C-alpha positions as CSV (number, residue, x, y, z in Angstrom):
1,M,-3.9,12.6,38.0
2,E,-2.8,8.8,38.3
3,N,0.5,8.0,36.7
4,K,1.2,5.5,33.7
5,F,1.4,2.5,35.6
6,L,-1.4,2.5,37.6
7,H,-3.5,3.5,34.2
8,T,-2.1,0.5,32.6
9,L,-3.2,-1.7,35.6
10,K,-6.3,0.0,35.2
11,S,-6.5,-0.4,31.8
12,C,-5.8,-4.2,31.9
13,W,-8.3,-5.0,34.5
14,L,-11.2,-3.2,32.3
15,C,-9.7,-5.1,29.3
16,F,-10.1,-8.4,31.0
17,R,-13.9,-7.3,32.0
18,F,-15.4,-6.1,28.6
19,P,-13.4,-7.6,25.9
20,F,-14.2,-4.9,23.2
21,L,-12.6,-2.1,24.9
22,Y,-9.2,-3.8,23.8
23,P,-7.8,-1.2,21.7
24,R,-7.4,-2.4,18.2
25,N,-7.2,-1.1,15.1
26,R,-9.9,-0.7,12.9
27,F,-9.2,-2.0,9.6
28,T,-7.2,-5.3,10.8
29,G,-8.6,-5.8,14.0
30,R,-5.7,-6.2,15.4
31,H,-3.7,-3.9,18.5
32,Q,-0.8,-2.5,17.1
33,V,1.5,-0.8,19.4
34,K,3.9,0.2,16.2
35,A,6.5,1.3,19.0
36,L,9.0,2.2,16.0
37,Y,6.5,4.3,14.2
38,G,8.5,7.3,14.0
39,Y,11.4,5.7,13.1
40,T,10.2,3.8,10.4
41,W,7.7,7.0,9.1
42,S,11.2,8.8,9.1
43,L,12.7,6.1,6.4
44,H,9.8,5.8,4.5
45,N,9.5,9.5,3.6
46,S,13.7,9.6,2.6
47,S,13.5,6.3,0.7
48,T,10.0,7.6,-1.7
49,Q,8.6,10.1,-3.5
50,S,5.0,10.6,-3.6
51,I,3.2,12.1,-6.9
52,T,-0.5,13.4,-6.4
53,I,-2.7,13.2,-9.3
54,T,-6.4,14.8,-9.9
55,G,-8.3,15.9,-12.9
56,Q,-8.8,19.6,-14.3
57,L,-12.0,20.1,-16.1
58,E,-11.6,22.5,-19.2
59,K,-14.4,24.5,-20.7
60,E,-12.3,24.7,-24.4
61,R,-11.5,22.2,-26.4
62,D,-8.6,23.8,-28.2
63,K,-6.4,24.6,-25.1
64,R,-3.3,22.8,-25.6
65,F,-1.0,20.9,-22.5
66,F,2.1,18.7,-22.4
67,S,2.1,15.1,-22.6
68,I,5.3,15.3,-20.5
69,Q,6.6,16.7,-17.1
70,R,9.9,16.1,-15.6
71,F,11.0,17.1,-12.3
72,N,13.3,16.2,-9.7
73,G,15.1,13.5,-11.7
74,T,11.2,11.9,-12.2
75,T,9.2,11.6,-15.5
76,V,5.3,11.5,-16.1
77,K,4.4,10.6,-19.5
78,L,1.0,10.4,-20.4
79,D,-0.4,8.0,-22.5
80,K,-3.8,9.0,-24.3
81,E,-4.6,6.4,-26.2
82,N,-4.8,4.0,-23.2
83,K,-5.5,6.3,-20.4
84,K,-2.5,5.8,-18.1
85,L,0.0,8.1,-16.8
86,I,3.9,6.4,-16.9
87,V,5.9,7.5,-13.5
88,K,9.2,6.4,-13.5
89,N,12.8,7.7,-12.1
90,S,16.1,5.9,-12.5
91,I,15.3,3.0,-9.7
92,E,11.5,2.5,-10.5
93,S,9.1,2.8,-13.1
94,K,5.3,2.8,-12.7
95,E,1.9,2.6,-14.8
96,H,-0.8,4.7,-13.2
97,S,-4.3,3.6,-14.7
98,L,-6.7,7.2,-15.5
99,N,-9.9,5.1,-15.6
100,R,-11.4,5.3,-12.4
101,L,-9.9,9.0,-11.7
102,L,-11.8,9.7,-14.9
103,W,-14.9,8.2,-14.9
104,E,-13.8,5.5,-17.4
105,D,-15.1,7.3,-20.7
106,R,-16.7,10.4,-19.8
107,F,-14.0,12.4,-20.7
108,E,-11.5,13.3,-23.6
109,I,-7.7,14.0,-22.0
110,L,-6.3,16.8,-23.4
111,G,-3.1,17.0,-21.3
112,I,-1.0,17.0,-18.3
113,S,0.7,20.2,-16.1
114,L,2.9,20.2,-12.8
115,I,2.0,22.3,-9.8
116,F,3.7,22.0,-6.4
117,S,1.9,22.0,-3.1
118,F,2.7,24.6,-0.3
119,A,4.5,21.4,1.2
120,G,6.5,21.3,-2.2
121,N,4.9,17.9,-3.1
122,P,4.3,17.5,-6.8
123,I,1.1,17.3,-7.9
124,I,0.0,16.2,-11.7
125,R,-3.3,17.6,-13.3
126,V,-4.8,15.6,-15.7
127,H,-6.5,18.2,-17.9
128,V,-10.0,16.8,-19.7
129,V,-13.2,18.2,-21.3
130,T,-16.3,15.9,-21.8
131,K,-17.2,13.8,-24.6
132,D,-20.5,15.5,-24.7
133,E,-20.4,19.4,-25.8
134,S,-23.8,19.4,-24.4
135,D,-22.8,18.5,-20.8
136,T,-22.4,21.4,-18.8
137,T,-22.0,19.7,-15.2
138,N,-18.8,20.8,-13.0
139,Y,-17.4,17.9,-12.4
140,G,-14.9,17.3,-9.8
141,F,-12.3,15.0,-9.4
142,H,-10.7,12.8,-6.3
143,Y,-6.9,12.8,-5.6
144,E,-4.8,9.5,-6.4
145,N,-1.1,8.9,-5.4
146,V,1.5,7.1,-7.2
147,E,5.2,6.1,-4.5
148,L,8.4,5.7,-6.4
149,K,11.0,4.5,-4.7
150,T,14.1,7.0,-4.3
151,N,16.8,5.1,-2.4
152,R,17.1,1.4,-2.5
153,F,18.9,0.9,0.7
154,K,16.8,2.7,2.9
155,Y,13.5,1.4,1.4
156,G,14.7,-2.0,2.0
157,L,15.6,-0.9,5.4
158,Y,12.3,0.6,6.1
159,R,10.5,-2.6,5.2
160,I,12.7,-4.8,7.1
161,I,11.9,-2.8,10.5
162,D,8.5,-2.0,9.6
163,W,7.9,-5.6,9.1
164,F,9.6,-6.7,12.5
165,D,7.7,-3.7,14.2
166,S,4.3,-5.0,13.1
167,Q,4.8,-8.6,13.0
168,I,7.4,-9.4,16.2
169,L,7.0,-6.1,18.1
170,D,3.4,-6.0,18.3
171,R,2.7,-9.5,19.2
172,I,5.1,-9.0,22.8
173,L,4.0,-5.5,23.5
174,F,0.5,-7.0,24.0
175,V,-0.7,-5.1,27.0
176,P,-3.1,-2.3,26.6
177,T,-1.6,1.2,27.8
178,Y,-5.1,2.3,27.6
179,T,-8.7,1.6,26.4
180,E,-11.2,2.6,23.8
181,L,-13.1,4.0,26.6
182,D,-10.1,6.6,27.0
183,A,-11.8,8.4,23.9
184,M,-15.0,9.1,25.9
185,E,-15.2,12.8,27.5
186,P,-13.9,12.3,31.6
187,G,-17.5,13.4,32.7
188,W,-19.5,11.2,30.6
189,R,-17.2,7.9,31.5
190,K,-17.5,9.0,35.2
191,A,-21.4,9.4,35.0
192,F,-22.8,6.6,33.2
193,G,-18.9,4.7,31.1
194,I,-18.7,1.6,33.3
195,Q,-22.8,1.5,33.3
196,M,-23.3,1.1,29.8
197,C,-19.9,-1.1,29.2
198,K,-22.0,-3.6,31.6
199,E,-25.2,-3.1,29.4
200,L,-23.2,-3.9,26.4
201,K,-21.8,-6.9,27.5
202,V,-24.9,-8.1,29.0
203,Q,-26.6,-8.2,25.7
204,L,-23.5,-9.0,23.7
205,K,-23.2,-12.4,25.4
206,K,-27.0,-13.1,24.7
207,D,-25.9,-12.3,21.2
208,K,-23.2,-14.5,21.5
209,Y,-20.6,-11.6,20.2
210,L,-19.0,-10.9,22.9
211,Y,-15.5,-11.6,21.2
212,K,-16.4,-10.3,17.9
213,Y,-17.9,-7.1,19.0
214,R,-15.4,-3.9,17.8
215,I,-15.6,-0.3,18.9
216,A,-14.5,1.7,15.4
217,Q,-14.6,5.1,16.9
218,I,-15.7,6.8,20.2
219,K,-16.0,10.7,20.1
220,E,-17.8,13.6,21.0
221,K,-20.1,15.5,18.3
222,F,-21.9,18.7,18.8
223,G,-22.1,18.2,22.8
224,S,-23.3,14.4,22.2
225,L,-21.6,11.4,22.8
226,C,-21.0,9.2,19.1
227,W,-20.1,5.6,19.6
228,Y,-19.5,3.8,16.0
229,D,-19.6,0.4,16.4
230,E,-19.4,-3.1,14.2
231,G,-21.5,-5.9,14.3
232,A,-24.0,-4.6,16.5
233,S,-27.6,-6.0,16.9
234,K,-30.6,-3.8,17.3
235,E,-30.2,-4.3,20.9
236,V,-26.9,-3.1,21.0
237,R,-27.2,-0.4,19.7
238,D,-30.6,0.5,21.3
239,I,-28.3,1.0,24.4
240,T,-26.0,2.9,22.7
241,M,-28.2,5.1,21.3
242,K,-29.7,5.9,25.1
243,Y,-26.5,6.5,26.4
244,E,-25.6,9.0,23.3
245,D,-28.8,11.1,24.2
246,M,-27.9,10.5,28.2
247,S,-24.6,12.6,27.0
248,W,-26.4,15.6,25.8
249,H,-27.4,16.3,29.4
250,T,-24.2,15.3,31.2
251,C,-21.1,17.7,31.7
252,I,-18.5,16.8,29.8
253,V,-16.2,17.5,32.5
254,C,-17.4,16.2,36.1
255,G,-20.5,14.0,35.1
256,K,-23.2,15.9,36.7
257,P,-26.2,17.0,35.2
258,A,-26.0,19.2,32.5
259,T,-27.4,23.1,32.8
260,K,-26.0,24.9,30.3
261,I,-24.7,24.1,26.1
262,S,-21.8,26.3,25.1
263,S,-22.6,27.9,21.6
264,G,-19.5,27.8,19.1
265,W,-17.8,24.6,20.3
266,I,-21.2,23.2,21.5
267,C,-21.1,21.0,24.8
268,P,-23.1,20.3,27.8
269,Y,-21.6,22.2,31.4
270,C,-22.8,22.4,34.9
271,D,-22.7,25.6,36.3
272,E,-19.2,24.9,38.1
273,H,-17.2,24.0,34.6
274,F,-19.3,26.5,31.9
275,P,-16.4,27.9,30.1
276,K,-16.5,32.1,30.3
277,N,-17.1,34.1,27.7
278,S,-19.7,31.5,25.7
279,G,-22.3,31.9,24.3
280,I,-25.4,30.2,26.9
281,Y,-28.2,27.8,25.9
282,Q,-30.0,27.1,29.5
283,K,-32.8,24.5,30.5
284,N,-36.4,26.0,30.9
285,I,-38.3,24.1,33.5
286,N,-39.4,21.9,30.5
287,G,-36.4,20.8,30.0
288,E,-35.8,22.3,26.7
289,W,-32.6,24.2,25.8
290,K,-33.1,27.8,25.2
291,T,-31.1,30.9,24.9
292,T,-30.3,33.6,27.4
293,H,-31.4,35.9,24.4
294,E,-35.0,33.6,24.1
295,Y,-34.9,33.9,28.0
296,E,-34.8,38.1,27.6
297,M,-37.2,37.9,25.3
298,A,-39.9,36.3,27.1
């Protein structure tokens, strides 16, 4: 197991050779360390109140619900005419439109109710019925959030420290302590990780896209490598698909050819690293995967 210093040096070298391995935020495209994230997260949670809003479809139109809910110094008022909620406390007041939640003009609002999650967080349910009485669709609703400040001083301190963390420290602490390739299973990384990066680099140079290409995520799913990227050409995608297929036949632990696939949590293994007490899929002479039960049947 290499120490952190050597791993950092190795990460720097890999990022120099393959710029697309430099770890970046998938939304901003920036390398983000967030050295003070734990402290800013704690400050944010202690200075704000998050309120979840969702819809609830009712079958009976004559049900009655309240238009105002109060809890912990916070008031939520329903404005049926303008289809919005007014959420306020002693520090702040916000208006939240319900148009997106309630699919514009499809529903009639009956009222609101208040429940609390297992973690004690407030959830406002907007009770509705369909305007078309013949519509029997069982509609579901997504969740939206409204956030109110509960402590001005702490919230101001959070904003200052978060800005310093993201705009100053993240620009100073640019040395990568890991690469995107670290997310690949160790056996696959050992077997073909660097070779895959070499082929990608050659093609990206041809596409003149080496410094713009971004890896969104690398992971294992159903026993196979999943390589998600942005801005890939067809040729780049052909390369990633080739190695995604190869991963299915490569031990995720050591990189040797896989002879078995575990059931349950599906992963390819060699004989040496196959986990005990797991169901088995084995290769036959034609290279096809078959269960031990199918072998017995044969």
